[in-house]
N, C-alpha and C positions, 0 to 999 in steps of 0.2 A: 504494497499500500503505499503509493506517494505521502511524504512527509506532512505536505499540505490536510491530505485526506484525514490522515490519522490525528494531527492536531484539534482538526476541527470535532472529531469525535473524543476526544480529551479535554475540549475547553470547557464543559460544566465543572469538573473535576478540577483543572487549573484554575478557573474562575474561583472557587470554593476557597482554593488554599490563598489564592490573592486578597480574597475579601477578608478569611482570618486575618492573616497577617496587617490588614489595614484596621482592624478591630482593634489590635495591639500593638499599636507604634512604641519604636523604642528608638531613643537617639541616641547618636557617635557610638563610642563602642559600648553601648549598654545591651546590646541586642542578645542578651539571652536566651530568652523566648524562640525567638526568630531564630538563630544559629541553632538552637536544640531541634527546632521543628523542621528545620533544613538536612541537620544531621541524621533526623530519624526516617525523614522519607528516602534519602540517599541509600541508607540501609536495606530499606524496604525492597527499592529498585532493585538492588543486586550489584551495587557500586563494588569494583574490587578492594577498593580501599577508601576509608572516610577519617578525614583528619579535622580535628577542632583546636582551636587555640591558636590558629597562624595569624599573626597579627592581631593579637587579644583575643578577640572573638570570631573570627574568620572561620570559613571553612571549606575544606578542599575534598572534593570526592575525584575519585580517578575511574575512569571506565577504557578499558581495553578491547580494540576492535576483533574483528576475527582473525586478522593477522598484526602484527607488528614489526613486520620487516622494513615498511618505510622508514621507521625511524624518527618519526615527526611526531611532536606533542604539542597539541593544540590548546591553548586556554583559551576558556570560554568565562568572560566574568559579568558578575552583576551585584550590586550594590543594595544592602540590605535595612538601611537606616532610615528615620524619619526626619522630620524638623520640630522645632520649638514654638509650633503655630496652633491656635487653637479651631478646630475645625466647624465650619458652616455648612456642609454639604448636604445636611438632613438626608442622608442615606440610612437603612436600617443596619448596615454594618459599619456606622460611621467611629471613630477613637473613643474607646473606654477611659482612654488616657487622659484626664484633663492638661492641657497645654502642649500636646503631641498630635502630631498628624502625618500620615504619609501625603504630604502635598506636593512631592515629586515623582511619583511614579515607581520608587525603588519598591514597592510591595508588587507592584506590575513585573520590575524586571525581575525579582526572585522567583516570582512564578512561573516565568517564561522559561529560566534555564532552569526550573525544577522540572517542566513538563517536559524540554528537550532532554534531561539528563533520564526521565523516564522510558522516554521513545529510543533516545540511544542505547540504554541497557537491553532491551528488548530486540533491539535489531542490530546491534554491532556492526550495522555494514560500513565498514571502515577499515583501512590497513594503517595501522597507529594507535595513539593512545588519546584520549580527550580527559583533559582537567577542568572539571566545574569548580569556578572560584566564585565565591560567596563572602562579598568583602563589608565591613562595619565600616562607620565614620566617612561618609564621601562628602558630608555636608560639613567640612569644615575640619574636621579631625586626621586628615591625611590617613585612614586606613588602607588605601593603595601601597602608600610609602610604606606601613609598617608590615604590612604583611611580605613586599618586596625583602625588607630588612630583616625578615623571619626565614629567607633561604627560599621562598617561594619558587622563585623561577628554575633556582639553581636544584634544588631538591628533587623537583618533578623534570628536572632538563626541558623544560619549555623551550620550542622553536618559534613558534609564533603565538600571538596573544589577540584575541577579540571582544568587543562589547560594544551595546547599542544603548541609547537613550529614547523614551519615549520623546515625542513634540507635538504639542499641542497649538491647533491651526491649519496642521499640514493634512491633506487626506489619508483618512485611517487605513492604514497600512501599507502606505507609501513608503519609499525608502529616499534618502538624501544624505550626500556625503561629500568630503572634499578632501584631497589629495595634501600632505604638508601641514602647514600651520592652521588649526583649527578652533579650538578653544584657547581662551588668554590666559595669561599668568596673572593671579590675583592676590595683589599684597594687601597690608593694610597697615596704618599709620596714625601714631596720638601725638598729639602737640599738646603740651602744658608752657601753657602762655604766664608767667608770674609778674605782676605787677606789686603797686603798693595799696590796699584799699584803703577806705575811707569814708566820710559822708558825700552823699550825693549833690549835698550843697555847696561842697568846697572842692571842685575838682583840682583847682591847682595844687592842692596839697597832696594830690595823688597821682600813682602812675597808673593809669586804668590801663587795664590785659583786657578788657572789653575791645577797646579800640582799636588796641595793636591786633587782636585776634580777629577782629572783623575785615579790617586791611589784609591780614594774612588770607583769608578766605578768599578774596578778591583777586590778591595776587598769584595765589595756587595756579589759577586758570593759565597764567603765563607759560606754564609748564606745556601746555598741549596748544596755545595759540602761538608762542615764540620760541618754544624749545626742542618742538618734535617736527620732524617733515609734515608736511600736510595733508600728503597720501598715508600717512603712516596711522594706527591705531593707539590711539592713549585716553584713558577716560581718567580723571581724576574727580572726584566726590567727596565733599567735605558732608559726613551725613550726621554728626552731633557735635552741638554747641552745649558745652554744660560750665556754667557758672559756680565759682565757691559760694556765693551767698544767694538767695532766693527772694530777699527783698528788696522795696522797689525802692528803697532812698538808701542802699550801699551801694557805694562802688567794691566790686571785690579784689581780692587779691593775688587770685588765679583764675584763669578760663582753660578749659581742654577743649581740644578740638580733635575728634576722630572722624576716620573716611577709608577710603579705597582708592587702590591705584590700578588699572587694568592697562595690560603692554600684549602686542603682540610681537616683540623681539627681545632678546636678551640685552641688545645696545639702548632700547629704550628704557627699559627696566632700569638698567644702572644710572643712565640720565635722569629718569622721572625722581628716584630715589635722591641723589646727589642734588637735585636742584630744589626736591621738597625741604631737604634740610637748610639748605642756603636761604633758601627765600623766608623762611619761617625765622631763620636765627636772627638776618637782617633787617626784616621788617618788624620784629621786635623791638630791636635794637633804636630801631628810628623813630618809636614812640616811646622811650626808656625803660622799656619792659626787657625781659630775657626768655629765650624760649628754647625749650626740653625735648626733643623729638625722639621718640621711640619708633622705628619702622620693623615691621613684621611681614618679612618674606612668604608668601602663600605656595600656592600651587603652582607650578612653571607651565610654560606655555606647553600643550598637547598638541601634537603634531604626529599627524598619520603617515605611515610610510608608504612611500608611492606605489611598490607593485602588490602590497596586500591592500591598499585602498581599491585597486582597479580588480583586485579579486574577488574583495567584500561587494564591489559593485556589481559585479557578474552576477554573484550568488542573490543578490537584491532583485535582479532583473530577471531571473529565474523563478523567482518567487511571485512577484508582482508586475515584471512585464517592464518594468522602468525603473530608473534611480536617477534622482535629479542630483543636480551641483548644490550642495548646500552653502548658504554664505557664512561667514566667519561669525564666532559668536564670542561677545564679550566675559561672558561670564565662564567661570573657572570649571576644572574637570580631573580628579585626581586618578582618573585614568591614567594622565599625564606620565606618571611615575613608571607604570607597567610598562608603557611605551618607550620608556627610555633604558628599558632594559632588554626588550625584546621587540623586533619588526611586529608589526601588529595594524588594526585600523578599527576606527569607532564610526558607529554608523547610526543615523537618526530614523527612527520609526513614526511616522504619522498616526498622531492621536485621535484626529478629529476635531472638532468644534466643540472643547472643552474649557474649562478656564485653565489659564496657564500657571504654570508649575510653579511653586512658593506662594499659593494663592489659599485662602481658607475654603473658598468653594470648588477647589480641584478635585478631582477623582480620574483615575487612570480608566481609560476605556479597553473591558474587557474583551470587546471585538477586536482588537487588535493584537489578541495572544495568538492565533494561529500563523499570521505572519510573521510575527515576531521569533516564534519556534521554530518555525520554516527557515528561517534566515539563519539563525544558530545552529540549528541541525545541518542544514545543507553547507555551512562552513566548514563542518567537520569532514562530511562526506565527501566533497567535492574536492576537499585540498588533499585529503586520504583516501582516494578509492581502491578498491579490492579489482586487484590485478585480474585479467580476465582468465 
């Protein structure tokens, strides 16, 4: 039976797993229930090996094909963690955990990879080994980095690695991908502007950090407008301004700015960090204050490998008939760490007309499951065909 037909049959079962995971969201590395569910299912399917605790709470399943003469080991990855958001979907299987929800579709990713694992254990129609990788803490915790640091790629001799992400607003079950730079590097910063507080009626006696911080917010936009090439991608966002005083008639002694910088190249990343520090310190000094900058590098640029991207595109065409060129995405994705260690590719799967990801009304579209599972299984079977 072709994969797509088998996954259509499995859809109710896979959707039930997805909704159970959705109902019990877990954040960052606290995916204990989800990891246990995944490990139990993999053992039931008959995986040759199931290992827990990789990258703290990650799970790895090993599925050997009918033959292993090719020597190829293909990694297929899904993320398991949820977000600290109050759910507002109103669905029957809505989150039972206050302040946490699957607002990015990782419940769908996990369920699709479980469905793929079940199918591959049933058929084993490939020459090589499939490693199914269930990763915690994609949403800011760097779970991909932690799994790699625990020896994921070397321990199982992974030769290539692939992943996918649902994409609201794209036609249901469609695919899009691009070679090379795809998702942005995402860094965070905190700027503490120190002055001398006092009474709002006597500004001549103070050093106003609010004034210095306000000019800093405006000046930081010159990183984009005057320091980076106009055709490159750089985003500087100050997302929080916090004063040490909440009173109407007090000029505070300290103001803290927080935000994010997103870039698509190592050169722009280095430039943006250097300019943010220089501008913050010099602007504060101009108003008699001082600035202390804490720049925190996050996920690196995620770049698809050329040959693996073309292969992933061909598999997508076999599943859906077409595969569009994806746009650059200024969001971050910690699959970047896995692509730094092994060649591979990351593809987007259309989720239909749903709310956007990271929104309290978002819900993964179960009707996308057969296409996503078919692509994941197709990657394994097509990359490691059984010899005639």
